N, CA, C and O atoms as a CHARMM CRD file, in Angstrom:
* protein
*
  264
    1    1 MET  N     60.21600  -6.97300 -66.41300 PROA 1      0.00000
    2    1 MET  CA    60.93100  -8.19700 -66.16000 PROA 1      0.00000
    3    1 MET  C     61.12900  -8.41900 -64.65800 PROA 1      0.00000
    4    1 MET  O     60.99700  -9.55100 -64.19200 PROA 1      0.00000
    5    2 LEU  N     61.43700  -7.39300 -63.90400 PROA 2      0.00000
    6    2 LEU  CA    61.64200  -7.54500 -62.47700 PROA 2      0.00000
    7    2 LEU  C     60.35000  -7.78500 -61.71700 PROA 2      0.00000
    8    2 LEU  O     60.36900  -8.35300 -60.62400 PROA 2      0.00000
    9    3 ASP  N     59.23400  -7.36300 -62.27900 PROA 3      0.00000
   10    3 ASP  CA    57.97300  -7.53900 -61.58500 PROA 3      0.00000
   11    3 ASP  C     57.28600  -8.86300 -61.91700 PROA 3      0.00000
   12    3 ASP  O     56.18000  -9.11400 -61.43800 PROA 3      0.00000
   13    4 SER  N     57.90800  -9.69900 -62.71300 PROA 4      0.00000
   14    4 SER  CA    57.29100 -10.98000 -63.05100 PROA 4      0.00000
   15    4 SER  C     57.48600 -11.97200 -61.90600 PROA 4      0.00000
   16    4 SER  O     58.46900 -11.91600 -61.16700 PROA 4      0.00000
   17    5 GLN  N     56.54100 -12.85900 -61.78500 PROA 5      0.00000
   18    5 GLN  CA    56.58700 -13.88300 -60.74700 PROA 5      0.00000
   19    5 GLN  C     57.55400 -14.98600 -61.16200 PROA 5      0.00000
   20    5 GLN  O     57.57800 -15.38200 -62.32700 PROA 5      0.00000
   21    6 PRO  N     58.35000 -15.48600 -60.22000 PROA 6      0.00000
   22    6 PRO  CA    59.22100 -16.60700 -60.57500 PROA 6      0.00000
   23    6 PRO  C     58.37300 -17.83800 -60.87100 PROA 6      0.00000
   24    6 PRO  O     57.32900 -18.05000 -60.25400 PROA 6      0.00000
   25    7 THR  N     58.81800 -18.61800 -61.78900 PROA 7      0.00000
   26    7 THR  CA    58.08200 -19.83200 -62.11700 PROA 7      0.00000
   27    7 THR  C     58.69400 -21.00400 -61.36400 PROA 7      0.00000
   28    7 THR  O     59.91400 -21.14100 -61.27200 PROA 7      0.00000
   29    8 TYR  N     57.83300 -21.83000 -60.84000 PROA 8      0.00000
   30    8 TYR  CA    58.25700 -23.01800 -60.11500 PROA 8      0.00000
   31    8 TYR  C     57.68700 -24.23200 -60.81900 PROA 8      0.00000
   32    8 TYR  O     56.56500 -24.21300 -61.32500 PROA 8      0.00000
   33    9 ASP  N     58.46600 -25.26200 -60.84000 PROA 9      0.00000
   34    9 ASP  CA    57.98100 -26.51900 -61.38500 PROA 9      0.00000
   35    9 ASP  C     57.16200 -27.19300 -60.28900 PROA 9      0.00000
   36    9 ASP  O     57.70800 -27.67900 -59.29900 PROA 9      0.00000
   37   10 VAL  N     55.86100 -27.21500 -60.47700 PROA 10     0.00000
   38   10 VAL  CA    54.95400 -27.74500 -59.46000 PROA 10     0.00000
   39   10 VAL  C     55.24900 -29.21000 -59.17300 PROA 10     0.00000
   40   10 VAL  O     55.15400 -29.64200 -58.02400 PROA 10     0.00000
   41   11 SER  N     55.60000 -29.97200 -60.18300 PROA 11     0.00000
   42   11 SER  CA    55.86100 -31.39300 -59.95800 PROA 11     0.00000
   43   11 SER  C     57.08400 -31.58900 -59.06400 PROA 11     0.00000
   44   11 SER  O     57.09000 -32.49000 -58.22500 PROA 11     0.00000
   45   12 ASN  N     58.12000 -30.76100 -59.22800 PROA 12     0.00000
   46   12 ASN  CA    59.29100 -30.86600 -58.35200 PROA 12     0.00000
   47   12 ASN  C     58.95300 -30.44400 -56.93200 PROA 12     0.00000
   48   12 ASN  O     59.41300 -31.06200 -55.97200 PROA 12     0.00000
   49   13 THR  N     58.15600 -29.40200 -56.79300 PROA 13     0.00000
   50   13 THR  CA    57.75200 -28.94900 -55.46600 PROA 13     0.00000
   51   13 THR  C     56.91600 -30.01300 -54.77600 PROA 13     0.00000
   52   13 THR  O     57.12900 -30.30700 -53.59900 PROA 13     0.00000
   53   14 ALA  N     55.96800 -30.59100 -55.49900 PROA 14     0.00000
   54   14 ALA  CA    55.12600 -31.64200 -54.92900 PROA 14     0.00000
   55   14 ALA  C     55.97100 -32.85000 -54.54700 PROA 14     0.00000
   56   14 ALA  O     55.74800 -33.45200 -53.49700 PROA 14     0.00000
   57   15 SER  N     56.92700 -33.20600 -55.37900 PROA 15     0.00000
   58   15 SER  CA    57.80600 -34.33700 -55.07400 PROA 15     0.00000
   59   15 SER  C     58.62200 -34.07100 -53.81800 PROA 15     0.00000
   60   15 SER  O     58.80900 -34.96500 -52.99300 PROA 15     0.00000
   61   16 ALA  N     59.10300 -32.85600 -53.67500 PROA 16     0.00000
   62   16 ALA  CA    59.88800 -32.50400 -52.49200 PROA 16     0.00000
   63   16 ALA  C     59.03200 -32.57900 -51.23400 PROA 16     0.00000
   64   16 ALA  O     59.49200 -33.05300 -50.19500 PROA 16     0.00000
   65   17 VAL  N     57.80000 -32.11700 -51.32200 PROA 17     0.00000
   66   17 VAL  CA    56.89200 -32.17200 -50.17100 PROA 17     0.00000
   67   17 VAL  C     56.59000 -33.62300 -49.81200 PROA 17     0.00000
   68   17 VAL  O     56.58800 -33.98200 -48.63400 PROA 17     0.00000
   69   18 LEU  N     56.33800 -34.45000 -50.80600 PROA 18     0.00000
   70   18 LEU  CA    56.06500 -35.86600 -50.55000 PROA 18     0.00000
   71   18 LEU  C     57.28200 -36.56900 -49.96000 PROA 18     0.00000
   72   18 LEU  O     57.14600 -37.40800 -49.06900 PROA 18     0.00000
   73   19 LEU  N     58.45800 -36.23400 -50.44900 PROA 19     0.00000
   74   19 LEU  CA    59.68300 -36.82300 -49.91900 PROA 19     0.00000
   75   19 LEU  C     59.89200 -36.41400 -48.46100 PROA 19     0.00000
   76   19 LEU  O     60.25800 -37.24200 -47.62800 PROA 19     0.00000
   77   20 PHE  N     59.66000 -35.14900 -48.16000 PROA 20     0.00000
   78   20 PHE  CA    59.78500 -34.66900 -46.78400 PROA 20     0.00000
   79   20 PHE  C     58.77400 -35.37300 -45.88400 PROA 20     0.00000
   80   20 PHE  O     59.11000 -35.79200 -44.77600 PROA 20     0.00000
   81   21 ASP  N     57.53700 -35.50300 -46.35900 PROA 21     0.00000
   82   21 ASP  CA    56.49800 -36.18800 -45.59000 PROA 21     0.00000
   83   21 ASP  C     56.90300 -37.62900 -45.30400 PROA 21     0.00000
   84   21 ASP  O     56.74300 -38.11600 -44.18500 PROA 21     0.00000
   85   22 ARG  N     57.42200 -38.29900 -46.30800 PROA 22     0.00000
   86   22 ARG  CA    57.87200 -39.69000 -46.14000 PROA 22     0.00000
   87   22 ARG  C     59.00500 -39.77500 -45.12100 PROA 22     0.00000
   88   22 ARG  O     59.01400 -40.66600 -44.27200 PROA 22     0.00000
   89   23 ALA  N     59.94800 -38.86100 -45.20500 PROA 23     0.00000
   90   23 ALA  CA    61.07200 -38.85600 -44.26300 PROA 23     0.00000
   91   23 ALA  C     60.58600 -38.65400 -42.83200 PROA 23     0.00000
   92   23 ALA  O     61.09300 -39.29000 -41.90800 PROA 23     0.00000
   93   24 MET  N     59.61800 -37.78400 -42.65000 PROA 24     0.00000
   94   24 MET  CA    59.08800 -37.53900 -41.30700 PROA 24     0.00000
   95   24 MET  C     58.34900 -38.76700 -40.77700 PROA 24     0.00000
   96   24 MET  O     58.43400 -39.08300 -39.59000 PROA 24     0.00000
   97   25 ARG  N     57.63000 -39.45100 -41.65300 PROA 25     0.00000
   98   25 ARG  CA    56.92600 -40.67400 -41.23100 PROA 25     0.00000
   99   25 ARG  C     57.91600 -41.77400 -40.85900 PROA 25     0.00000
  100   25 ARG  O     57.72200 -42.47900 -39.86900 PROA 25     0.00000
  101   26 VAL  N     58.96900 -41.91800 -41.64500 PROA 26     0.00000
  102   26 VAL  CA    59.99700 -42.92500 -41.35200 PROA 26     0.00000
  103   26 VAL  C     60.63900 -42.62100 -40.00600 PROA 26     0.00000
  104   26 VAL  O     60.85900 -43.52800 -39.20300 PROA 26     0.00000
  105   27 GLN  N     60.93900 -41.35800 -39.75700 PROA 27     0.00000
  106   27 GLN  CA    61.54000 -40.97500 -38.47800 PROA 27     0.00000
  107   27 GLN  C     60.59700 -41.29100 -37.32300 PROA 27     0.00000
  108   27 GLN  O     61.04100 -41.75300 -36.27200 PROA 27     0.00000
  109   28 ALA  N     59.31600 -41.05000 -37.50400 PROA 28     0.00000
  110   28 ALA  CA    58.34100 -41.34300 -36.45200 PROA 28     0.00000
  111   28 ALA  C     58.27400 -42.84300 -36.17900 PROA 28     0.00000
  112   28 ALA  O     58.20600 -43.26500 -35.02500 PROA 28     0.00000
  113   29 VAL  N     58.29400 -43.64500 -37.24100 PROA 29     0.00000
  114   29 VAL  CA    58.26100 -45.09900 -37.07300 PROA 29     0.00000
  115   29 VAL  C     59.51800 -45.56700 -36.35400 PROA 29     0.00000
  116   29 VAL  O     59.44600 -46.40600 -35.45600 PROA 29     0.00000
  117   30 ARG  N     60.66400 -45.03200 -36.74100 PROA 30     0.00000
  118   30 ARG  CA    61.91300 -45.40500 -36.06900 PROA 30     0.00000
  119   30 ARG  C     61.85700 -45.06000 -34.58800 PROA 30     0.00000
  120   30 ARG  O     62.28300 -45.85000 -33.74600 PROA 30     0.00000
  121   31 SER  N     61.34200 -43.90100 -34.27400 PROA 31     0.00000
  122   31 SER  CA    61.22700 -43.49900 -32.86900 PROA 31     0.00000
  123   31 SER  C     60.32500 -44.46300 -32.11000 PROA 31     0.00000
  124   31 SER  O     60.61800 -44.82900 -30.97200 PROA 31     0.00000
  125   32 ASP  N     59.22500 -44.87400 -32.74100 PROA 32     0.00000
  126   32 ASP  CA    58.30900 -45.82900 -32.10500 PROA 32     0.00000
  127   32 ASP  C     58.98800 -47.17600 -31.87600 PROA 32     0.00000
  128   32 ASP  O     58.79400 -47.80000 -30.83200 PROA 32     0.00000
  129   33 ILE  N     59.78200 -47.62600 -32.84700 PROA 33     0.00000
  130   33 ILE  CA    60.47800 -48.90700 -32.71200 PROA 33     0.00000
  131   33 ILE  C     61.49400 -48.84100 -31.58100 PROA 33     0.00000
  132   33 ILE  O     61.58700 -49.76700 -30.77600 PROA 33     0.00000
  133   34 VAL  N     62.24500 -47.76500 -31.51500 PROA 34     0.00000
  134   34 VAL  CA    63.23700 -47.60900 -30.44700 PROA 34     0.00000
  135   34 VAL  C     62.54500 -47.57900 -29.09100 PROA 34     0.00000
  136   34 VAL  O     62.99900 -48.22400 -28.14500 PROA 34     0.00000
  137   35 ARG  N     61.45800 -46.84100 -28.99300 PROA 35     0.00000
  138   35 ARG  CA    60.71600 -46.75000 -27.73200 PROA 35     0.00000
  139   35 ARG  C     60.17800 -48.12500 -27.32200 PROA 35     0.00000
  140   35 ARG  O     60.27700 -48.51100 -26.15700 PROA 35     0.00000
  141   36 ALA  N     59.61500 -48.85200 -28.27500 PROA 36     0.00000
  142   36 ALA  CA    59.08600 -50.19000 -27.98100 PROA 36     0.00000
  143   36 ALA  C     60.20500 -51.13300 -27.55600 PROA 36     0.00000
  144   36 ALA  O     60.03600 -51.91900 -26.62400 PROA 36     0.00000
  145   37 ALA  N     61.34800 -51.05700 -28.23600 PROA 37     0.00000
  146   37 ALA  CA    62.48500 -51.91600 -27.88000 PROA 37     0.00000
  147   37 ALA  C     62.97700 -51.60600 -26.47200 PROA 37     0.00000
  148   37 ALA  O     63.34700 -52.51300 -25.72600 PROA 37     0.00000
  149   38 GLN  N     62.98200 -50.34100 -26.11200 PROA 38     0.00000
  150   38 GLN  CA    63.39600 -49.96800 -24.75800 PROA 38     0.00000
  151   38 GLN  C     62.42900 -50.53100 -23.72000 PROA 38     0.00000
  152   38 GLN  O     62.85000 -51.04700 -22.68500 PROA 38     0.00000
  153   39 GLU  N     61.14600 -50.42900 -24.00200 PROA 39     0.00000
  154   39 GLU  CA    60.15200 -50.96000 -23.06600 PROA 39     0.00000
  155   39 GLU  C     60.24800 -52.48000 -22.96900 PROA 39     0.00000
  156   39 GLU  O     60.17800 -53.04100 -21.87500 PROA 39     0.00000
  157   40 LEU  N     60.40700 -53.14500 -24.11300 PROA 40     0.00000
  158   40 LEU  CA    60.53900 -54.60300 -24.09800 PROA 40     0.00000
  159   40 LEU  C     61.82500 -55.03000 -23.39900 PROA 40     0.00000
  160   40 LEU  O     61.86900 -56.08300 -22.76500 PROA 40     0.00000
  161   41 GLY  N     62.86000 -54.22200 -23.51400 PROA 41     0.00000
  162   41 GLY  CA    64.12300 -54.53400 -22.86000 PROA 41     0.00000
  163   41 GLY  C     64.02500 -54.55200 -21.34400 PROA 41     0.00000
  164   41 GLY  O     64.85300 -55.16400 -20.66900 PROA 41     0.00000
  165   42 ARG  N     63.02300 -53.88900 -20.81700 PROA 42     0.00000
  166   42 ARG  CA    62.81800 -53.86500 -19.36200 PROA 42     0.00000
  167   42 ARG  C     62.12600 -55.12600 -18.84500 PROA 42     0.00000
  168   42 ARG  O     62.10700 -55.38400 -17.64100 PROA 42     0.00000
  169   43 LEU  N     61.55400 -55.91100 -19.77100 PROA 43     0.00000
  170   43 LEU  CA    60.85300 -57.12300 -19.36200 PROA 43     0.00000
  171   43 LEU  C     61.83900 -58.26400 -19.14000 PROA 43     0.00000
  172   43 LEU  O     62.91800 -58.29900 -19.73200 PROA 43     0.00000
  173   44 SER  N     61.44800 -59.18400 -18.28600 PROA 44     0.00000
  174   44 SER  CA    62.27100 -60.37700 -18.06000 PROA 44     0.00000
  175   44 SER  C     62.10200 -61.33400 -19.24100 PROA 44     0.00000
  176   44 SER  O     61.18000 -61.19000 -20.04300 PROA 44     0.00000
  177   45 ASP  N     63.00200 -62.30800 -19.33400 PROA 45     0.00000
  178   45 ASP  CA    62.88700 -63.31500 -20.39100 PROA 45     0.00000
  179   45 ASP  C     61.56000 -64.06400 -20.28100 PROA 45     0.00000
  180   45 ASP  O     60.94300 -64.39300 -21.29400 PROA 45     0.00000
  181   46 GLN  N     61.12700 -64.33000 -19.06600 PROA 46     0.00000
  182   46 GLN  CA    59.84800 -65.02300 -18.84000 PROA 46     0.00000
  183   46 GLN  C     58.68200 -64.17900 -19.35900 PROA 46     0.00000
  184   46 GLN  O     57.78400 -64.69900 -20.02100 PROA 46     0.00000
  185   47 GLN  N     58.69800 -62.89100 -19.06200 PROA 47     0.00000
  186   47 GLN  CA    57.62600 -62.01400 -19.53600 PROA 47     0.00000
  187   47 GLN  C     57.61400 -61.93200 -21.05900 PROA 47     0.00000
  188   47 GLN  O     56.54800 -61.92600 -21.67500 PROA 47     0.00000
  189   48 LEU  N     58.78900 -61.86900 -21.66000 PROA 48     0.00000
  190   48 LEU  CA    58.86100 -61.84800 -23.12000 PROA 48     0.00000
  191   48 LEU  C     58.30800 -63.14900 -23.70600 PROA 48     0.00000
  192   48 LEU  O     57.58100 -63.12800 -24.69900 PROA 48     0.00000
  193   49 ALA  N     58.65600 -64.27600 -23.08700 PROA 49     0.00000
  194   49 ALA  CA    58.16700 -65.57200 -23.56600 PROA 49     0.00000
  195   49 ALA  C     56.64400 -65.64600 -23.48300 PROA 49     0.00000
  196   49 ALA  O     56.00300 -66.25500 -24.33900 PROA 49     0.00000
  197   50 GLU  N     56.07300 -65.03300 -22.46500 PROA 50     0.00000
  198   50 GLU  CA    54.61700 -65.04500 -22.30900 PROA 50     0.00000
  199   50 GLU  C     53.90500 -64.32000 -23.44600 PROA 50     0.00000
  200   50 GLU  O     52.76600 -64.64800 -23.77600 PROA 50     0.00000
  201   51 ILE  N     54.57100 -63.33900 -24.04400 PROA 51     0.00000
  202   51 ILE  CA    53.95300 -62.63500 -25.17200 PROA 51     0.00000
  203   51 ILE  C     54.48400 -63.14200 -26.52100 PROA 51     0.00000
  204   51 ILE  O     54.16600 -62.59400 -27.57600 PROA 51     0.00000
  205   52 GLY  N     55.30000 -64.20100 -26.45700 PROA 52     0.00000
  206   52 GLY  CA    55.71400 -64.88600 -27.67500 PROA 52     0.00000
  207   52 GLY  C     56.90700 -64.31000 -28.40600 PROA 52     0.00000
  208   52 GLY  O     57.06200 -64.53600 -29.60600 PROA 52     0.00000
  209   53 ILE  N     57.75200 -63.56900 -27.70700 PROA 53     0.00000
  210   53 ILE  CA    58.96500 -63.05100 -28.34800 PROA 53     0.00000
  211   53 ILE  C     60.16500 -63.30700 -27.45000 PROA 53     0.00000
  212   53 ILE  O     60.02300 -63.65500 -26.27800 PROA 53     0.00000
  213   54 ASN  N     61.34300 -63.12800 -28.01900 PROA 54     0.00000
  214   54 ASN  CA    62.56600 -63.23400 -27.22800 PROA 54     0.00000
  215   54 ASN  C     63.47600 -62.06200 -27.57300 PROA 54     0.00000
  216   54 ASN  O     63.15600 -61.25400 -28.44400 PROA 54     0.00000
  217   55 ARG  N     64.57900 -61.97700 -26.90600 PROA 55     0.00000
  218   55 ARG  CA    65.47100 -60.82600 -27.10000 PROA 55     0.00000
  219   55 ARG  C     66.04900 -60.76800 -28.51500 PROA 55     0.00000
  220   55 ARG  O     66.30300 -59.68300 -29.03900 PROA 55     0.00000
  221   56 ILE  N     66.25100 -61.91700 -29.12200 PROA 56     0.00000
  222   56 ILE  CA    66.74900 -61.94900 -30.50300 PROA 56     0.00000
  223   56 ILE  C     65.73600 -61.29600 -31.44600 PROA 56     0.00000
  224   56 ILE  O     66.12200 -60.58600 -32.37400 PROA 56     0.00000
  225   57 ASP  N     64.44300 -61.53400 -31.21100 PROA 57     0.00000
  226   57 ASP  CA    63.40700 -60.89800 -32.03200 PROA 57     0.00000
  227   57 ASP  C     63.50600 -59.37700 -31.94900 PROA 57     0.00000
  228   57 ASP  O     63.36200 -58.68100 -32.95400 PROA 57     0.00000
  229   58 ILE  N     63.74900 -58.88000 -30.76600 PROA 58     0.00000
  230   58 ILE  CA    63.87000 -57.43200 -30.56900 PROA 58     0.00000
  231   58 ILE  C     65.08000 -56.91100 -31.34100 PROA 58     0.00000
  232   58 ILE  O     64.98400 -55.92500 -32.07200 PROA 58     0.00000
  233   59 ASP  N     66.21600 -57.57900 -31.17200 PROA 59     0.00000
  234   59 ASP  CA    67.43800 -57.16100 -31.87500 PROA 59     0.00000
  235   59 ASP  C     67.26400 -57.21300 -33.39100 PROA 59     0.00000
  236   59 ASP  O     67.69400 -56.30300 -34.10000 PROA 59     0.00000
  237   60 ASN  N     66.63400 -58.27500 -33.88300 PROA 60     0.00000
  238   60 ASN  CA    66.42500 -58.41100 -35.32900 PROA 60     0.00000
  239   60 ASN  C     65.53000 -57.30200 -35.87500 PROA 60     0.00000
  240   60 ASN  O     65.77100 -56.78300 -36.96500 PROA 60     0.00000
  241   61 THR  N     64.51200 -56.94600 -35.12600 PROA 61     0.00000
  242   61 THR  CA    63.61700 -55.87100 -35.56100 PROA 61     0.00000
  243   61 THR  C     64.35500 -54.54400 -35.62000 PROA 61     0.00000
  244   61 THR  O     64.18100 -53.77400 -36.56500 PROA 61     0.00000
  245   62 ILE  N     65.16800 -54.27700 -34.62600 PROA 62     0.00000
  246   62 ILE  CA    65.93800 -53.03400 -34.62500 PROA 62     0.00000
  247   62 ILE  C     66.89600 -53.00100 -35.81200 PROA 62     0.00000
  248   62 ILE  O     66.98900 -51.98700 -36.50300 PROA 62     0.00000
  249   63 GLU  N     67.60400 -54.09600 -36.05200 PROA 63     0.00000
  250   63 GLU  CA    68.53400 -54.14200 -37.18600 PROA 63     0.00000
  251   63 GLU  C     67.80600 -53.97800 -38.51600 PROA 63     0.00000
  252   63 GLU  O     68.33000 -53.36100 -39.44400 PROA 63     0.00000
  253   64 ARG  N     66.62200 -54.52000 -38.60200 PROA 64     0.00000
  254   64 ARG  CA    65.86700 -54.47100 -39.85500 PROA 64     0.00000
  255   64 ARG  C     65.34100 -53.07500 -40.16900 PROA 64     0.00000
  256   64 ARG  O     65.35000 -52.65500 -41.32600 PROA 64     0.00000
  257   65 PHE  N     64.88800 -52.35900 -39.15800 PROA 65     0.00000
  258   65 PHE  CA    64.20900 -51.09000 -39.40300 PROA 65     0.00000
  259   65 PHE  C     65.00000 -49.85200 -39.02800 PROA 65     0.00000
  260   65 PHE  O     64.61200 -48.74400 -39.40000 PROA 65     0.00000
  261   66 ILE  N     66.07500 -50.00200 -38.31800 PROA 66     0.00000
  262   66 ILE  CA    66.80800 -48.80700 -37.86200 PROA 66     0.00000
  263   66 ILE  C     68.10900 -48.65200 -38.61400 PROA 66     0.00000
  264   66 ILE  O     68.85600 -47.70600 -38.36600 PROA 66     0.00000
């Protein structure tokens, strides 16, 4: 009895791995959004207008994804 291998539910293990992978991807996307918002925040209103966005767009994106 002591020498038997513990049994694991493979579906639960796979689900946990997939959940962890998803969490890491979400964190990476959030980091990218924050970094982009910081870079865009350094631009003037004129520069933002030239690329077709404004400061409200930046704020809305942060609120939506962060």
